[in-house]
N, C-alpha and C positions, 0 to 999 in steps of 0.2 A: 198452234198449227190443226184443221180439221181433220177428223177421222176419212172425210171422205176426198181428200186431195190425193191424187194419184200416186203411184211409186213407193206402195208400201215397203217392196225389200228395198230400194235404193234410201227409204226414210232411214229405216232398220239399220240399214249400215253403216250411214254415216251417223246414225246417233251413238253405237256401240261403238264406231271409232274414235268419239268426241269423246265417249265414256272411259273406255281403255286406257287411252291419252291421260284423262284427269288423274283417273282412279288406281289403273292396273287393270288387268283381265282379270284377274282371280276375285277382286272386289267389285267386280258389277256383275249386277242381277240381270234378267233378261227382264223382270219387269221396269226394272229403272231406262232398261233401253226402249221398250215398249212406249213407254210414259216419254221420253226427252223425244221418241220420233213424233209423240201427241197418239200413238196405239193403244191396243191393249195386250195383253200378256195372250191371249186368244190368235191374237192376228198376229203375233210372233210367230208363233207357235204353226201357224197355216205355213210360213214361209221357210222357214226353220226348225231342225228338230233340235238344237240344242244352240245354245251362245256361241262355240265354237266354229258353226257352221256359217256364221252371219257377213263373214269376210269374205266368204269364199264362192261368188256371185251363182248359186246355186243349180251350177252346171251349163251356164249361159257360154262359158268359154269353149267347155267340150264339145256342146251341140254347135258355135260356129267350126272350131277345127274341123271337125267332122264333113261338115258343108263345104269349106274350103278343099281340104282333097278331093272332095265330090266335085267340084265343080272346077276342078284347075283342069287346063287343056289336055285332050286324052294323049297328045303327045310328049306331054311330062314325066320324069323319070321320077322314080317315087321320092326321092329327095327333094327334086325341086315341087314334087306336087305339095310335101310336106310346107314348103318354107313359100307357095304359093299361098296355102292357108293362112300362113302367120303373117303374111303381108296383109290379106284382106282381115286379119285379127285387130291388124295395126288402123285401118282405117275405118273399122265399126266398136271396136271395144278398146284398146290401148290410142286412143285419140289426147290430143293434147289438153284437152280440159280435165283428164280423169288424172292425168300426170301428179298433181300434187296431194290425190286422195290417195295414190297408189304408192306414193314416196310414204307418205304418214302411217297408210296398211302395212309397209313393209317393216318399218321401223317396229312397227308395233309384232307382228309374226316373230321379228328377231329377236326379242324382248321376253319370249316366253317360248319357254319346250313347247308345251302343249300343241301352241297353234304351231311352231315348226316342226312337228311330228305330223298335225294337220296337213300342211304345207306337202310335204313330201310325199304322203298317201295319197293325196289330187292331184301329184305331178305322176306319181306312176298309174292314177286311172287315164288322164291326159297322154300318157304315151300308147297304153292299149288303147284308146280310142282313135289316134291316129295309125298304129297300127291297123285295127279293124277295118278303119276306113281306106286303106291303102290295099286290104285282101279284098273288099268289094269292088275296088280297080282290077283286080286280077294280076293283081302284086301276089309274086308265093310267100308264104309263111315268115321262113327266115330270113328273107328281104326284105319283108315290113317290116317286122321288129328291129331289125337295123336301122331302119329308114327311118322310124318310130324314135330311136332311144339317140340316132345323132339329132334328129329334128329337136329334140326336145333339150340337147346339149346347144343347139343354134339359138333356142329361144331362153335359155336361163343366161347367154351371153348377153345376145339383143335386151333383153329384158332389164339386164344390169346398168346395160350405156345410158338405156331409155328414162330409167329412174335417175342418173345422173344428169342428163346431157338436160341444157337452159329449157324452161317452158316456151320462151320465145324465139323462134327462129331454131330450135334444137334439131337434131334427126329425128324422125319418125319412127315407129319403133318398127314398121315394113322393110324400109332402109336397111336400118341395122341391124336385122334378119339376117337381110341379103348380103351384106359385108360377113356377117357372122359366118354365110354358109360359107364363102370364100374361103374364110380364115379357117374353118375347120374341114374342107377339103384340101385346102395346101398342106395344113397338119398332117394329114389321114395319109396324103402322097409322100411327107419327109418320114413317114414310121418304117 
């Protein structure tokens, strides 16, 4: 693959995932990832600070969530604004054509403690981003934090179901997030 071809970050992520599956995370080097992607080691480091980060999207998801919360209708309550953002994320990021990559990625993350820890830290960052975006909408701090935490729970439920759904005709991430929101609200009412 020629170096000038587009989407270097995507090519690096795909190469890393292939190598992590073939050799294991610990036994794969940055140089091997770059070579598999048809790029140089310096190109790898232009996009990612280390090999752990290659499977985490360079902040793309956080940016999409913040945009989604900001563009939710003004009448939307805090949790509804978060779920509107998750719905938008389903249309732009968690699409059917990414489902198989996401399944493979999750299997690699589940197999490696260091990557699970990084995923947990990223999830905390996403929760904080949602809370901050809600704050920009004028939501009080405590309410924004609760809505962001519940939004993260909704995300986790929807993501797990999305990964397990059939790629052909399976429910999309957005509808699964809305279903999970209804279940979280019902569970909260029963507490």
